[in-house]
N, C-alpha and C positions, 0 to 999 in steps of 0.2 A: 504494500500500500504506500501511496505517496504521503508525504507529511501533510499536505493540504487536505487530503481526504481523511486522514486520521484525525486531524484537528476538527474538521467539520463534523465528523461522526461523534467525536467527544463532546462538542458543543451541543449537538442534537440530543445526545443521551442525557446530558446535564439538564437541558431545558425540559425534556420529558420527565425527568425525575422531579423537577420543580413543580410541574403541573399537577402532580399527585399529592403534594403536601397540602395540608389544610390551611385556609386563609384565616387569619385572626383579625377581626374587625373591632374597632374600639368606638365608643360613642364620640360624637363631635366635640362635646365638652365634658369636663370631669364632673362638674356639678350641674344639675338641671337649671336651665335658665327659663324664666317665666315666658319670655317671648317665643322661645323654641317650643316649649310645651303647648302654648296656645296655638301655634301653627300646626303642630301635630294633631291636636284635638280637632281643629278646623278641617284638616285634611281627612281625618277619619270620619267625621260627621258627613262630609261631602261624599265620601266613598259609600257610606251606608245609605245615603239618600239616592245615590245613582243606581243601586242594585235592587231597590224596592220595585215590585211590579206596579204598573200604572193602574190597571183594573184588577179586581179580584178574580181569581180563577173559579169558574162556576163548575159544579159537579153536574154530570148528566143526570136526568131523572132516573130513579130506580124503576126497573121493570118488574112488574108483579105478574104472577100467573093468574089467569082468569078462571073462575070457578065454573065447572060444567054443569 
């Protein structure tokens, strides 16, 4: 193998290994800020309103057997 090919395979293997490691996310601020919390609550309320059905779902009428 040429040194260029070995180097590129090594880099590809390293990047593949990095992609399987878990990502650790941290909150944007260490202490909760009132403005940030208010924006989060506003977003959640808007998302909850967006997913509600506009009209209620109606059940079809029940079929009953006729007496002979």
